[in-house]
PLY file of the C-alpha trace (Angstrom):
ply
format ascii 1.0
element vertex 259
property float x
property float y
property float z
element edge 258
property int vertex1
property int vertex2
end_header
-0.06 -0.14 -0.05
1.44 3.58 -1.13
1.83 6.11 1.73
0.94 9.81 0.57
2.78 12.33 2.30
2.37 16.41 2.18
5.51 18.26 2.53
5.70 20.32 6.05
7.89 23.38 5.61
9.79 24.55 8.89
7.71 26.97 10.61
10.24 29.86 10.17
11.51 28.69 6.64
10.51 32.26 5.10
13.01 33.73 7.69
15.75 31.46 7.01
18.97 31.97 5.08
20.06 28.46 4.64
18.81 25.31 6.47
19.22 21.36 6.15
16.90 18.71 6.58
17.97 14.86 6.81
15.03 12.40 6.37
14.46 8.82 5.84
11.62 7.91 3.55
9.52 4.59 3.88
9.16 2.42 0.83
6.24 3.13 -1.31
6.05 6.68 0.07
4.79 9.09 -2.61
5.27 12.98 -1.75
2.53 15.00 -2.96
3.04 17.63 -5.52
4.16 20.97 -3.54
6.52 23.94 -4.01
8.38 26.25 -1.86
9.81 29.90 -1.83
13.24 28.72 -1.53
15.77 26.84 -3.55
16.51 23.27 -2.76
19.07 20.73 -3.47
18.10 17.12 -2.88
20.65 14.58 -2.24
19.76 10.71 -2.01
22.27 8.71 -0.32
20.98 5.07 -1.36
18.97 3.94 -4.46
17.66 6.09 -7.07
15.49 8.95 -6.99
12.85 9.77 -9.37
10.93 13.23 -9.04
8.72 15.02 -11.20
9.41 18.65 -11.38
6.87 20.93 -13.52
5.94 17.89 -15.49
9.20 16.93 -16.28
10.71 13.47 -15.20
14.03 13.54 -13.19
15.81 10.46 -12.33
19.53 10.46 -10.81
21.67 7.75 -8.95
23.02 8.39 -5.59
25.48 11.13 -5.01
24.11 13.35 -8.11
21.73 15.69 -6.23
18.70 17.40 -7.95
18.32 21.09 -8.05
14.87 22.75 -7.75
14.68 26.38 -8.26
12.08 28.44 -5.75
8.45 28.11 -7.01
8.91 24.90 -9.07
6.34 22.45 -8.40
7.58 18.97 -7.48
6.72 15.46 -6.39
8.33 12.08 -6.09
7.89 8.66 -5.15
10.22 6.01 -3.34
10.17 2.51 -4.39
12.28 1.65 -1.61
13.43 3.18 1.94
15.63 5.92 1.13
17.73 8.47 3.07
17.70 12.31 2.07
19.62 15.22 2.63
18.26 18.59 1.40
20.33 21.75 1.33
17.79 24.84 1.02
18.71 28.45 0.40
16.58 31.82 0.45
15.52 32.56 -3.10
17.82 35.73 -3.41
20.82 33.55 -2.60
20.11 31.48 -5.83
21.76 33.81 -8.37
24.22 31.88 -10.59
22.33 28.52 -10.08
20.02 27.07 -12.95
16.47 28.69 -13.48
15.27 25.04 -14.24
15.39 21.76 -12.20
18.13 19.81 -13.32
20.86 17.14 -11.89
24.48 18.86 -10.48
27.44 16.75 -11.02
28.97 18.17 -7.86
32.32 17.52 -6.51
33.83 15.82 -3.33
33.79 19.19 -1.23
29.93 19.57 -1.66
29.76 16.11 -0.24
32.31 16.43 2.39
30.27 19.53 3.66
26.88 17.85 3.53
28.23 14.83 5.40
29.82 16.89 8.05
26.36 18.67 8.35
24.71 15.31 8.65
27.12 14.15 11.06
26.38 16.86 13.39
22.64 16.92 12.51
23.06 20.66 11.79
19.45 22.16 10.59
20.75 25.80 10.42
24.08 27.55 10.64
24.97 28.67 14.06
28.43 29.70 14.18
30.83 31.83 11.69
32.38 28.71 10.46
29.00 27.18 9.79
28.06 30.17 7.67
31.31 30.06 5.90
30.87 26.36 4.91
27.20 27.28 3.43
28.77 30.05 1.30
31.64 27.56 0.22
28.62 24.98 -0.62
26.84 27.37 -2.78
30.13 28.56 -4.76
30.62 24.84 -5.38
27.02 24.18 -6.60
27.37 27.12 -9.05
30.39 25.72 -10.40
29.22 22.23 -10.83
28.25 21.00 -14.41
24.54 20.70 -15.22
22.73 17.32 -16.63
19.09 17.95 -17.78
18.28 14.15 -17.12
20.65 11.26 -16.12
18.13 8.75 -18.06
16.05 10.97 -20.38
13.00 9.47 -22.05
11.18 10.24 -25.30
7.63 10.14 -26.89
9.47 9.66 -30.16
7.42 7.05 -32.15
10.52 5.21 -33.13
12.46 5.36 -29.74
9.65 5.02 -27.09
9.05 1.29 -27.77
12.75 0.41 -27.88
13.27 2.43 -24.61
10.24 0.76 -22.86
11.48 -2.41 -23.99
15.08 -2.02 -22.45
13.71 -0.62 -19.19
11.91 -3.98 -18.69
14.78 -5.95 -19.80
18.16 -4.31 -19.29
20.31 -6.99 -20.42
18.87 -7.21 -23.79
21.87 -6.73 -26.25
20.04 -6.34 -29.53
22.02 -3.78 -31.22
20.73 -0.62 -32.92
20.81 -2.18 -36.66
18.40 -5.04 -35.31
16.00 -2.77 -33.32
15.60 -0.58 -36.52
14.63 -3.64 -38.46
11.76 -4.10 -35.77
10.65 -0.65 -35.97
10.82 -0.27 -39.84
13.57 2.27 -40.03
17.16 2.46 -40.54
20.10 2.28 -37.98
21.15 5.65 -39.00
17.69 7.40 -38.57
17.59 5.93 -35.17
21.19 6.91 -34.14
20.05 10.50 -35.21
16.89 9.99 -33.27
19.01 9.23 -30.05
21.13 12.35 -30.55
18.04 14.56 -31.11
15.99 13.37 -28.47
18.10 11.89 -25.78
21.52 14.25 -26.53
23.33 10.97 -26.23
24.13 8.08 -28.41
21.93 4.79 -27.99
24.90 2.96 -26.30
25.53 5.72 -23.61
21.82 5.36 -22.90
21.78 1.72 -22.58
24.93 1.98 -20.44
23.31 4.47 -17.98
19.89 2.29 -17.84
22.52 -0.85 -16.87
24.26 1.45 -14.34
20.96 2.38 -12.53
19.89 -1.40 -12.47
23.31 -2.51 -11.09
23.03 0.30 -8.31
19.65 -1.66 -7.28
20.96 -4.95 -7.58
24.00 -4.00 -5.53
21.79 -2.58 -2.69
19.91 -6.10 -2.64
23.17 -7.79 -2.09
23.34 -9.56 -5.45
27.03 -10.62 -6.43
28.96 -8.60 -9.11
29.11 -11.86 -11.21
25.38 -12.37 -11.19
24.65 -8.76 -11.87
26.91 -8.84 -14.95
25.04 -12.11 -16.22
21.51 -10.25 -15.71
22.81 -7.07 -17.32
24.03 -9.14 -20.41
27.68 -8.62 -19.98
29.95 -11.51 -20.95
32.18 -10.99 -17.58
32.16 -9.43 -14.21
35.32 -7.15 -15.32
32.95 -5.91 -18.38
30.47 -4.71 -16.00
33.19 -3.17 -13.58
34.73 -1.22 -16.45
31.12 0.41 -17.10
30.66 0.99 -13.63
33.84 2.91 -13.35
33.14 4.80 -16.21
29.67 5.88 -14.95
30.56 6.37 -11.00
34.23 6.72 -10.81
34.67 3.71 -8.51
34.03 -0.02 -8.47
30.71 -1.80 -7.73
32.04 -3.30 -4.57
33.57 -0.03 -3.37
30.21 1.63 -4.10
28.31 -0.98 -2.29
30.60 -0.40 0.85
30.20 3.46 0.69
26.49 2.88 0.88
27.21 1.05 4.06
0 1
1 2
2 3
3 4
4 5
5 6
6 7
7 8
8 9
9 10
10 11
11 12
12 13
13 14
14 15
15 16
16 17
17 18
18 19
19 20
20 21
21 22
22 23
23 24
24 25
25 26
26 27
27 28
28 29
29 30
30 31
31 32
32 33
33 34
34 35
35 36
36 37
37 38
38 39
39 40
40 41
41 42
42 43
43 44
44 45
45 46
46 47
47 48
48 49
49 50
50 51
51 52
52 53
53 54
54 55
55 56
56 57
57 58
58 59
59 60
60 61
61 62
62 63
63 64
64 65
65 66
66 67
67 68
68 69
69 70
70 71
71 72
72 73
73 74
74 75
75 76
76 77
77 78
78 79
79 80
80 81
81 82
82 83
83 84
84 85
85 86
86 87
87 88
88 89
89 90
90 91
91 92
92 93
93 94
94 95
95 96
96 97
97 98
98 99
99 100
100 101
101 102
102 103
103 104
104 105
105 106
106 107
107 108
108 109
109 110
110 111
111 112
112 113
113 114
114 115
115 116
116 117
117 118
118 119
119 120
120 121
121 122
122 123
123 124
124 125
125 126
126 127
127 128
128 129
129 130
130 131
131 132
132 133
133 134
134 135
135 136
136 137
137 138
138 139
139 140
140 141
141 142
142 143
143 144
144 145
145 146
146 147
147 148
148 149
149 150
150 151
151 152
152 153
153 154
154 155
155 156
156 157
157 158
158 159
159 160
160 161
161 162
162 163
163 164
164 165
165 166
166 167
167 168
168 169
169 170
170 171
171 172
172 173
173 174
174 175
175 176
176 177
177 178
178 179
179 180
180 181
181 182
182 183
183 184
184 185
185 186
186 187
187 188
188 189
189 190
190 191
191 192
192 193
193 194
194 195
195 196
196 197
197 198
198 199
199 200
200 201
201 202
202 203
203 204
204 205
205 206
206 207
207 208
208 209
209 210
210 211
211 212
212 213
213 214
214 215
215 216
216 217
217 218
218 219
219 220
220 221
221 222
222 223
223 224
224 225
225 226
226 227
227 228
228 229
229 230
230 231
231 232
232 233
233 234
234 235
235 236
236 237
237 238
238 239
239 240
240 241
241 242
242 243
243 244
244 245
245 246
246 247
247 248
248 249
249 250
250 251
251 252
252 253
253 254
254 255
255 256
256 257
257 258
């Protein structure tokens, strides 16, 4: 059974310059659509975060936060129990940050500061040092590379059925040329549609899909060898190469970091 939750802002949120929240959401919890008067950076520390912001679907793995500008209506659904951290800043402090919701490829400094805030369960800055850390955090967020979506979708009549089929079976190794025959077009046309609709190649999209699926399986305690087999790789080493390309670390180290 799904649990629907209405967002409850801090009583004095309108008076705060910076504030942080650390929450654990139960599995099958839906956060109903809402908006707020401040900017918000949402970090998920495990699993994959799925959100809808102003009608656009955003999906991201752990460690790549979602930025939501002030006033933008958003909602989310947690398939599994998840740990969230949010960094919130007053609307007038959002200059230099994107005007649309997006993913931010933040660096280790951002994660270190948020880890420190979480360790201390700090909900708002108290000391001069805390204020300086918040200011450094905002500076690093402004410098972070922006991604519209980690795994974009498409309603294109040729691409949509292919993407849906792969999401159902990420280990499917059907080539782009073979897909083209199934949807009665050419490989060149499909490759062009991928770049136009997804802003990436077909192989990159499928690799990202497999990466997200690998995260879910790692969290379930599945072995790297078994994950490689399920995702269509010929060996565990091939999966490890893909994972390092996407996450900058190995599957086992990633699982250890998640605790």
